[in-house]
C-alpha positions in Angstrom: 139.7 106.4 141.0 136.1 105.6 140.9 134.6 102.1 141.4 133.4 102.2 137.8 137.0 103.0 136.5 138.4 100.2 138.7 135.8 97.7 137.3 136.5 98.7 133.7 140.2 98.4 134.4 139.7 94.9 135.8 137.6 93.9 132.8 140.1 95.1 130.3 143.1 93.6 132.2 141.4 90.2 132.2 140.3 90.6 128.5 144.0 91.3 127.7 145.0 88.2 129.5 142.4 86.3 127.5 143.6 87.7 124.2 147.3 86.9 125.0 146.6 83.2 125.6 148.4 80.9 123.3 146.1 79.5 120.6 147.2 75.9 121.0 147.2 75.0 117.3 148.2 71.4 116.6 150.2 71.0 113.4 148.7 67.5 113.0 145.3 69.1 112.3 146.7 70.6 109.1 147.5 69.0 105.8 150.7 70.9 105.2 153.0 73.6 106.6 151.5 76.3 104.3 147.9 75.9 105.6 149.2 75.8 109.2 151.2 79.0 108.7 148.2 80.7 107.0 146.0 79.9 110.0 148.7 81.1 112.4 149.0 84.5 110.5 145.2 85.0 110.8 145.3 84.3 114.5 148.2 86.7 115.0 146.4 89.4 113.1 143.3 88.9 115.2 145.5 89.4 118.3 147.0 92.6 117.0 143.5 93.9 116.1 142.1 93.0 119.5 145.0 94.7 121.3 144.7 97.8 119.2 141.0 98.1 120.1 141.5 97.1 123.7 144.1 99.8 124.3 141.8 102.4 122.6 139.0 101.3 125.0 141.4 101.6 127.9 142.1 105.3 127.0 138.5 106.1 126.5 135.8 107.1 128.9 133.8 103.9 128.3 131.7 102.4 131.1 131.9 98.8 132.3 128.2 98.5 131.4 128.7 99.5 127.8 131.5 96.8 127.4 129.4 94.2 129.2 126.4 94.9 127.1 128.5 94.7 123.9 129.6 91.3 125.0 126.0 90.1 125.3 125.3 90.8 121.7 128.6 90.5 119.8 129.8 87.1 118.4 126.5 85.4 119.3 127.1 86.3 123.0 129.8 83.6 123.3 132.3 85.8 125.1 130.7 87.2 128.3 131.7 88.9 131.5 130.3 87.2 134.6 131.3 89.9 137.0 134.7 88.5 137.8 136.0 86.7 134.7 135.5 86.5 130.9 133.8 83.3 129.9 134.0 81.9 126.4 131.8 79.2 124.8 133.6 77.5 122.0 131.8 77.4 118.6 133.9 75.3 116.2 137.6 75.6 116.9 139.1 77.5 119.9 142.4 78.6 118.3 140.8 80.4 115.4 137.9 82.0 117.1 138.7 83.2 120.7 140.5 86.3 119.6 137.9 87.0 116.9 135.3 87.0 119.7 137.3 89.5 121.7 137.6 91.7 118.5 133.8 91.5 118.0 133.1 92.5 121.5 135.5 95.4 121.5 134.3 96.6 118.1 130.7 96.5 119.2 131.5 98.5 122.3 133.5 101.1 120.2 130.6 101.4 117.7 128.3 102.4 120.5 130.9 104.7 122.1 131.6 106.5 118.9 128.0 107.1 118.0 127.9 110.8 117.2 125.4 112.8 115.1 128.1 114.4 112.9 130.8 111.7 112.7 130.5 108.2 111.3 131.7 105.2 113.2 133.8 104.2 110.1 135.7 107.6 110.1 136.3 107.3 113.9 137.6 103.8 113.6 139.8 104.6 110.6 141.2 107.7 112.4 141.8 106.0 115.7 142.7 102.4 114.8 143.9 102.6 111.2 142.4 101.5 107.9 143.2 97.7 108.3 141.4 97.3 111.6 138.6 99.6 110.4 138.0 97.5 107.3 138.0 94.2 109.2 135.8 95.2 112.1 133.8 98.4 111.3 132.4 97.9 107.8 
């Protein structure tokens, strides 16, 4: 394995750990059980989307630089790679946004990776990740 492959593997492994963190929702912050469960469903969907994109990136021939550059521009640059760890700067509310940040970074990296003169990014995303993920992150 090359150093570049090792570095990308480390980045993705740590990003997967970041995504798998428990959101830490507090029931007391919600008016009722319905709104709490609605928020929880969204957070869980973001996790599934992030993991689907992460595993596609893992199988790709993407470079660590491409993923790092995507992190600088996606989600206002709040999720960044410092060379050893992923660092996240909270915007409003950690539980609802940290997985969305990961999705945004992975989607930005895949957009660049899938740039091809004859195929659209949308078609690639739909074929590789499914319609749901493509609609949420590649429109």
